[in-house]
N, C-alpha and C positions, 0 to 999 in steps of 0.2 A: 360808916366803916368801908374802906375800899376793899374790893375783891382781890384775892391773891392772883398773881399773874398766871396765865394758862400754862400748863406743862409743856415742855419742849422735848424733842428726842434727845436721848443721851448720846447717841451716835448717828452719823449719817454716812452711808457708803455711796459713792458716786461713780462706780466702775462701769455702769451700763450706759450705752448710748442710744437705747431704745426703751420703750415702755416695758416695765417688769410685769411678767405674766404668770410666773410660778415661783413659789417659795417653799422651802422645807428646811428642817434642821436635824442634825444627826441625833441619835438616841442619847449620846453622852453630852449633848449641847456644845460640842467642840467645833463643829463646822456648819456653816450656813450655805445652802444651795439656792441660787437665784437664776432664773432664766428669763429671757426677754423676747420681744416681738421680732427681733432680727435673727433669732436662732442661737444667740450667744448664751453660754452658761458660765457663771463665776462661782467658785468655791472660796469662801472667806473663813479665816480663823476667827473664832469668837474671842480668843485671848489677845491677839495682836491687831485684829480688824484689818488684816492685810489679805490680799488674794493669795490663795494656795495654788489655784489653777484658774485659767480662763481660756475657753476654746469655743468653737462653733460646731457643735454636733449636728446642727440642722441649718437649713437655709430659710426656714419659715418659723413662725411663732412657736415658742416652747409651750406645750400644754401641761407638762409635769416633769419634775426632776426630783428623784428620791434616792437615798442611800439604803441599800440592803446588804448586810454582811460586809464583804470586802469589795462590793460592787456599787456602781451608780447606774441608775436607769433613767434615760431621757426619753420623752414621749413626743413624738410627731410621727416619724417612723421610729419604731422602737429600737434603741441602741442600748447595749449594756457595756459599761466601761469598768476597768479595774481602778479602784479607788486610790487616790494619792493621800497619804496620811497628813502631811503638814509641810510647811516651808522648809527649805534647807536650813541647817543650823546657823549659817552665816547671815541669814536674812531675818532670823527671829527677833534679834535685838540690834537696833542701830543700822541694819542693812537697808538696801534699796529694793523694795518689793514691787518693781515695775511689772506691768503686764507681760512685757517681752521676756522677763526673766523667769516667770513661773513655768512649771511643767504642765504637760498635757496628759490626761489619762489615756490609757491604751484601750482601744476598742476590742472587746472580747467576742461579741457576736451581735447580730442584728436580726430583726424580724419584721416583716411587712405587716402593717396594721392599717386600719381605716383612719386616715388623717383628715378626712372631710367632716369634722365635727368639732365640738367644743368641750368634749368630755375627757377628763383626765383619768389616768390609769388608777387602779386600786390593787395594792399588793397584800398578800397574806402569806406569812412565813410558815413553812412546814418543818416543825421540830423533829419529826420522826424520820430523820435522814440516816441512811446506813453509812457505816464507816467507809465502805468501798466507794459510794457515790461522792462522799465528801472529798476523798483524796483524788479521785479521777477528775472531778469538775473544778475543784478548788473553790467552790462557793456553795452557799446554802441554797436548797431548793425553795422555790416560791411559786405560789399560784398568783396569776395576774388576770384581772378582769378588765376588758376593753370593749368598746362598741364593736359589733359584728363587722366583718370585712366588707359586706355588701350593704346591709340594712342597718342604719344607725339608730333605729328604734329598738333593736335587740342587742344582746351582749354575748360575748364569747369569754371562756375561761381557758387560759393556757398554763402549761407547766414549764417553769424555767429551772435550769438552763437548757432543758431538752427541746424547748420550742414545740411542744406537743399540745395540740388543741384537745382538751378534754370535754368541753361542753360548747356547743355551737347554737347560736340564734336563740338564746334564752329570752323568753317573752313572746315568741312566735306562737307557741302552743298554748292557747288560752280559751276559756269558755266564752270570752267576749269577742266580738268581731274585731279583727286586727286593723282592718282598713275601713275608712269612711270617706266616700267620694274619691276613692283612689289613693288616699293618703293615710299613713298610720294614724289611728285615732288618738294616740298619746303624743304624737310627735317624736322627735329624736330624743335619745337619752342625753341629758345635760350633765348629770353627775351620777356616779355609782360607788358602792362600797361593798366589798366582799369580806365576809367574816365567818367564823365558825361558832356554833352555839355550845361547843364543848371547849375544854381548856386547851386541848391540842388538836389542831386540824390534821387530817390525814387523807392522802389520796386513796388509801384502801378502805376508808369509811366515809364515802362522799355524802352521806345523808346528814352530816353535821353542817354542811355548807348552806349559807344564807346569802342572798344577793339583794341589796337595797338599791333601787333605781329611782332617780328623780327625772321628770320628763318635761318636755317643751310645753305641754298643755297645763302645767302647774300641779300635776299629780305626783304621788310617790307610791311605789309598790314594793312590798317585801315578798320574796319568793324563797322556797326551800326545795332542796333536791330530795326525792323520795325513793329512788331506786337503789337500794343497797346492794343489789345483785349485779348492777351495771355501772362500771366505772366511768364510762363515756356516754354522752348523749348528743343527739342532733335535733335541729329544729325545735329546741326547747322541750323535748319530750322528757317527762319526769320532773320538771320544774313546776311546782304548784304554787299558786298565789295564796299567801297567808292572809294578807289584807291589802287594800288600796285606799288611799285617802287623798283628797284634793283640798289643800289649804289656800292655794293661790289662784287668782284669775289669770295672772300673767305668767310668762315663762319663768321657771326656776333658774336662777343664775348660779347658785352655789349651794352645796350641802356639806355638812360636817357631822361626824358621828363621835360619840363619847368613847373614851379609851376602853371602857368596860362593855361597849356595844349594848348599852341599855336604852339609849335614846338618840335621836338625830334632830338636827335643826336645818331649816332651809330659809333662804332669802330670795327675793324676786325683784322685778321692776317695781312692784307695788310697795306699800309701807308695812307689810306684814312679815312676821317671823313665825314659821310653822314648827311645831314640836311634835315628834312622833315617838311613841313608846315601842321599842323593838321587842314585843312580846309575841308568844305563839297564840295568843288569844285572837279569835276571829273578829272580835269587836273591841279593839283596844280603845282607850280614851286618849285621843289626840287633842291638841289645843292650838289655837291661833292667837297671836299676840300682836296688837297694833302698836306701831311706833309713830313718831311724828314726822318721819322722813321717808320719802319714796326714792326709788332708784338705788338699789343696793347691789354691789358687784361680787362681794365675797364675804365669807363668814369663817370663824375659827373658834375652837373650844379649848380651854385650858385642860390639862390632864385630869384634874380633880372633878371636872364637869360642872363646876360652880359658876364659872364666868365665861361669857362668850364675847367676841368682838366682831363687829359688822363694819365692813368697808363700803363707803358710799361713792356714788358718782361725783359728789361734790368734793371728794378728797378727805372727808372727815372719817374718823374711826370712832365708833360708838360702842361703849361697853355696857353689858347688861348682866344682871343676875339671871341664871337659867331657872331658878326656882320661882321667882316672882316676876321676872322680866322688868324689874325696876331699873331705871337708868343708873349706871355707876359713873357716868361722866363721858366726855368726848375729848378726843385727841385730834388736834388740828395742826397740820404742817403742809401736807401735799396740796398743791394748787389744782391738780387734775385728779381724775378718778383713781381711787385706791383699788387695785385689781388683784392683790394677793396678800394674804395674812397668814401668820403662823405664830403660835405660842412656843416658847422654849419649853422643854419637858420639865414639869414641876413636881416636886416631892415635898408635901407639907412638912415632913420631918426635918428638912433642911431649911430652917427659918433663919433669915439674916439677923433677926433680933437676938438670936442666941449668941451671935458672935459680935455684938455691938461694941463690947469693951475688949480691945485687943492689947495685950501686953507687948511692949517693945521687943521682948526677948522670945516671943512666939516663933516657932520654927516655920519654915516655908510651907509645910503641909497644912498647918492650921490656916495660913493665909489663903492657900488654894481652896480650902473648904469654904471659906467665906466668899471668895470670888465665884465659886461654883453656885453657891446659894443665891448670890446676886444675879447671876446670869439666868438662873431658873425662873426668875420673875420677868424676863424679857418678853416683849411682844414685838414682832418684826412685821413691817408693812412695805409693800412694793407698789409704786405708783406709776401712773401714765407719764409722770414727769421724769422718769428714768432713775429716780432715787429710791434707795432702800433706807427706811428710817427704823431705828431701834429705840424702843421705849422701855423704861424701867417702871414696873407697876408695883403697887402694894399688894398684900396678900388678899385683901377684901374678906378677912375672916370674921370681922364684926358684923 
């Protein structure tokens, strides 16, 4: 019996002229954000697969690009831009969506950051925004975690849009020696994730803040802020280590965290996937899982936390169950390293099977619901070959 043909991408976007280094998708799955090694960012509509905007916010490689509220943040030097909603109406159907015709977002403000690292930003929304702040700034407040301005082995947390540094050099104040032979014992931060252990983060109750850092030496550390009487900190004061764990011998290349902030996964140059339980327990049960392939560049988690995707230096994308780490298959298209991955936002309630039989007289709203459900199963990948591939996956419920 012959094997079925290998799956192929359902869509390919070829707008970039340099290796794609950053990918994200809007919360409503309407817009894809992709950044490349030349500093170019393209915003693409998931409905039309055309560019909504294309511009060069930076002259060097894009570390991260994300949408928050009505803004877009790009990371090398930190720029915050006013978001463009969609293509002009005349270009949505039948028009010519050339790069020269699309609009460019307006720069709202900038902030100097440490660009001499590989670590992408981490954003945390603040829902406790006052009406006065909302009207004056025109945007939602966010906390943003980045490597420290001077020392890339420590982290800073800033408040946007005020550009106010609340916490400086997190990781400097530790019971363990910070330097070994004149160098940081952990190496630089390769990836970080800022989150709150309560349902709503607040500047006025900073003890809910947690910071997860993955390091150059293969270790991961979880810290919490303990000084409820002090809204700001310097030199890492008040940031206590909950636990540290080292799953990799080699440098961690990427880390991803579940939407519920209950566990994290890391990949490295080696063939291992590390899983870390984000609990307050001083001795949590972490696990390390062996794969058959070394040289991994990126990792992504689906919103339900059941499926992860790992992008390899060989261009392959490998899917795993996060419960058993059993292989769920491999996707092969890119001829060079796969450097960025992101899942579309997935809601198990929107199952495409529910809309499998479509009456010809169904209205447009019903068709839109089916289209949205199909897009929620997308996996997007950016490669060193300058191409963005879009894959349509199954639910993997069985």
